[in-house]
C-alpha positions in Angstrom: -11.2 4.1 -14.0 -12.2 2.8 -17.4 -15.9 2.8 -16.6 -15.6 6.4 -15.1 -13.6 7.6 -18.2 -16.1 6.1 -20.6 -19.0 7.8 -18.8 -17.1 11.1 -18.9 -16.6 10.8 -22.6 -20.2 9.8 -23.4 -21.6 12.7 -21.2 -19.0 15.2 -22.5 -20.1 15.2 -26.1 -22.0 13.3 -28.8 -20.4 11.1 -31.4 -20.9 13.8 -34.1 -19.3 16.4 -31.9 -16.3 14.2 -31.4 -15.9 13.7 -35.1 -16.1 17.5 -35.6 -13.5 18.2 -32.9 -11.2 15.6 -34.2 -11.3 17.0 -37.7 -10.7 20.5 -36.4 -7.7 19.4 -34.3 -6.2 17.6 -37.3 -6.1 20.9 -39.2 -4.2 22.8 -36.5 -0.4 23.0 -37.2 1.7 25.2 -34.9 5.1 23.9 -36.0 6.0 27.3 -37.5 5.3 29.0 -34.2 7.6 26.8 -32.1 10.9 28.6 -32.9 9.4 31.9 -31.8 8.8 30.9 -28.2 11.2 32.9 -26.1 10.3 31.7 -22.5 11.8 28.8 -20.6 9.9 25.7 -21.6 9.6 22.2 -20.1 8.1 19.4 -22.3 7.0 16.3 -20.5 6.0 13.1 -22.3 5.5 9.5 -21.1 7.7 7.1 -23.0 4.8 4.6 -23.6 2.2 7.2 -24.4 -0.6 5.3 -26.3 -2.2 8.4 -27.8 0.7 10.5 -29.0 4.2 9.0 -29.5 7.0 10.3 -27.4 8.9 11.3 -30.6 6.3 14.0 -31.1 7.2 15.5 -27.7 10.9 15.3 -28.5 10.3 17.1 -31.8 8.4 19.8 -30.1 11.3 20.4 -27.6 13.8 20.4 -30.4 12.0 23.2 -32.1 11.6 25.4 -29.1 14.8 27.3 -28.3 16.5 25.9 -25.2 13.5 23.8 -24.2 14.0 21.0 -21.8 12.6 17.6 -22.7 11.9 14.9 -20.0 10.6 11.5 -20.9 8.7 9.9 -18.0 7.7 6.3 -17.5 4.2 5.2 -18.1 1.6 4.9 -20.9 -0.9 7.6 -20.1 -1.3 10.6 -22.4 -3.0 12.7 -19.7 -1.0 13.5 -16.6 -2.0 10.4 -14.6 0.1 7.5 -13.6 3.0 8.0 -11.2 2.6 11.6 -10.0 5.8 12.1 -7.9 8.3 12.2 -10.9 6.0 14.4 -12.9 5.4 16.9 -10.1 9.1 16.8 -9.2 10.2 17.8 -12.7 7.7 20.7 -12.7 8.9 21.9 -9.3 12.6 21.7 -10.2 11.9 23.5 -13.5 10.0 26.4 -11.7 12.1 26.7 -8.5 15.5 25.2 -9.4 15.2 22.6 -6.6 13.2 19.5 -5.9 12.0 18.8 -2.4 12.2 15.3 -1.0 8.7 14.2 0.0 8.6 13.6 3.7 8.0 10.1 4.9 4.4 9.7 5.9 4.1 8.3 9.4 0.9 7.4 11.2 0.0 5.9 14.5 -1.4 2.4 14.1 -1.8 -0.9 15.8 0.1 -3.6 13.9 -0.9 -7.3 13.9 1.1 -10.2 12.6 -0.6 -13.6 12.4 1.0 -16.9 11.6 -0.3 -20.4 11.1 1.4 -22.8 13.5 3.0 -25.8 11.8 2.2 -24.6 8.3 5.0 -26.6 6.7 3.9 -29.9 8.3 0.2 -29.1 7.4 1.1 -28.4 3.8 3.0 -31.7 3.6 0.1 -33.7 5.0 -2.6 -32.0 2.8 -0.7 -31.7 -0.4 -0.1 -28.6 -2.5 -3.6 -28.3 -4.1 -5.5 -28.7 -0.9 -3.1 -26.4 1.0 -3.5 -23.7 -1.5 -7.3 -23.8 -1.1 -6.8 -23.7 2.7 -4.6 -20.6 2.4 -7.1 -18.9 0.1 -9.8 -19.5 2.7 -7.4 -18.2 5.4 -6.7 -15.0 3.4 -10.4 -14.5 2.7 -11.3 -14.9 6.4 -8.5 -12.5 7.4 -9.8 -9.8 5.1 -13.4 -10.4 6.2 -12.7 -10.3 9.9 -10.3 -7.3 9.6 -13.1 -5.3 7.8 -15.5 -6.2 10.7 -13.1 -4.5 13.1 -12.4 -1.5 10.8 -8.9 -2.7 10.0 -7.0 -3.4 6.8 -4.9 -6.4 5.7 -1.7 -4.9 4.3 -0.5 -8.2 2.8 -0.4 -11.9 3.1 2.8 -13.3 4.5 2.3 -16.8 3.0 0.9 -18.5 6.0 -0.3 -15.4 7.9 -1.2 -11.7 7.4 0.1 -8.3 8.3 -2.8 -6.0 9.3 -3.3 -2.5 10.8 -6.0 -1.0 12.9 -6.8 2.4 14.3 -7.8 1.0 17.7 -5.6 -1.4 19.7 -8.6 -3.2 21.3 -10.1 -3.9 17.9 -6.8 -5.3 16.8 -6.7 -7.8 19.7 -10.3 -8.8 19.0 -9.5 -9.3 15.3 -6.7 -11.7 16.2 -8.9 -13.6 18.6 -11.8 -13.8 16.2 -9.6 -14.9 13.3 -8.0 -17.6 15.5 -11.4 -19.0 16.3 -12.4 -19.1 12.6 -9.1 -20.8 11.7 -9.7 -23.4 14.4 -12.8 -24.4 12.4 -10.4 -25.1 9.5 -8.3 -27.3 11.7 -5.5 -24.7 12.0 -3.8 -23.1 15.0 -2.8 -19.4 14.9 -0.3 -17.3 16.8 -0.3 -13.5 16.7 1.8 -10.6 17.8 0.5 -7.0 18.3 2.1 -3.6 18.9 1.0 0.0 18.7 3.4 2.6 17.3 4.2 4.9 14.4 4.5 3.2 11.1 5.9 4.5 7.8 3.5 4.4 4.8 5.4 3.0 1.8 2.8 2.8 -1.0 0.6 -0.1 -0.2 3.0 -1.5 2.4 4.2 -0.3 5.8 7.5 -0.2 7.5 9.3 1.1 10.6 10.4 -0.2 14.0 6.8 -0.7 15.1 6.3 -3.3 12.4 9.5 -5.1 13.5 8.4 -5.1 17.1 5.1 -6.7 16.2 6.9 -9.4 14.1 9.3 -10.2 16.9 6.5 -10.5 19.5 4.6 -12.8 17.1 7.6 -15.0 16.9 7.5 -15.5 20.7 3.9 -16.7 20.7 2.9 -20.3 21.0 0.0 -22.1 19.3 -3.2 -20.3 20.0 -1.5 -17.4 21.7 -1.9 -13.6 21.1 1.0 -11.7 22.5 1.2 -7.9 22.8 3.6 -5.2 24.0 3.0 -3.3 27.2 2.2 -0.3 25.0 -1.0 -2.0 23.7 -2.0 -3.2 27.1 -1.8 0.3 28.5 -3.7 1.7 25.7 -6.6 -0.7 26.1 -7.3 0.0 29.8 -11.1 -0.2 30.3 -11.7 -2.1 27.1 -12.6 -5.4 28.9 -9.5 -7.2 27.6 -7.6 -9.3 30.1 -3.9 -9.8 30.0 -1.4 -12.2 31.5 2.2 -11.0 32.1 4.7 -13.0 30.1 7.8 -11.2 31.4 10.6 -9.2 29.8 12.1 -10.3 26.5 14.9 -9.1 24.2 13.5 -8.7 20.7 16.0 -9.4 18.0 17.2 -6.2 16.3 15.2 -4.0 18.7 16.9 -2.0 21.5 16.1 -2.6 25.2 13.9 -5.3 26.8 10.2 -5.4 26.2 7.4 -6.4 28.6 5.2 -8.9 26.8 1.6 -9.8 27.7 -0.8 -12.5 26.5 -4.4 -11.7 25.7 -6.2 -14.1 28.1 
């Protein structure tokens, strides 16, 4: 963003033009005109504005009859930063109400991976070496996820949470990552489920995430377990599954048929 903004400024005007514009702006004084404004007015200003202090916005609002002043969080002078509060204030000012943004939901395949026996491995290797191992694990997870057009949502300490558009790619990601971790002397287990997830900033939530986590907890060393939903969606993909029976998943209604990727 800084590089882009710097390019914009350099291409927008020359140094001499900036000096001239700055001098012109310094000579403009509209304070006498503020009390004459007779229309509803909303003044928005970020509290940490690094160009114009928030006190200037407060002064402007105090001089305009019946103006409403709202101080937003952030440091940007231009209307960047967190957009939802800013847009919400404008919407409420114009319409009298503020709509609650709908929760964004998408269909995705969720993968949870976990290093088996991570506590014992950390104790054997020591903190410094174990941190290096985890760094290599996280780097491998991101690299393999990218190969299968997926995205690592976050590290869980000794595993990852990742999402994929295609269920077969998710299963192959888990298998490929497991093989790479074996080269590091680690064993992995994984749980996979396909369902609707809620987008929560850079994170995800929803029942599909809980199901994938519960299925992962059932897996043993080297196992990749999936829900029947994923198995049915990957028909014709070449993946082979072994039936592991019905299971009650903690906090999830009903019993769930679980399969292992063979």
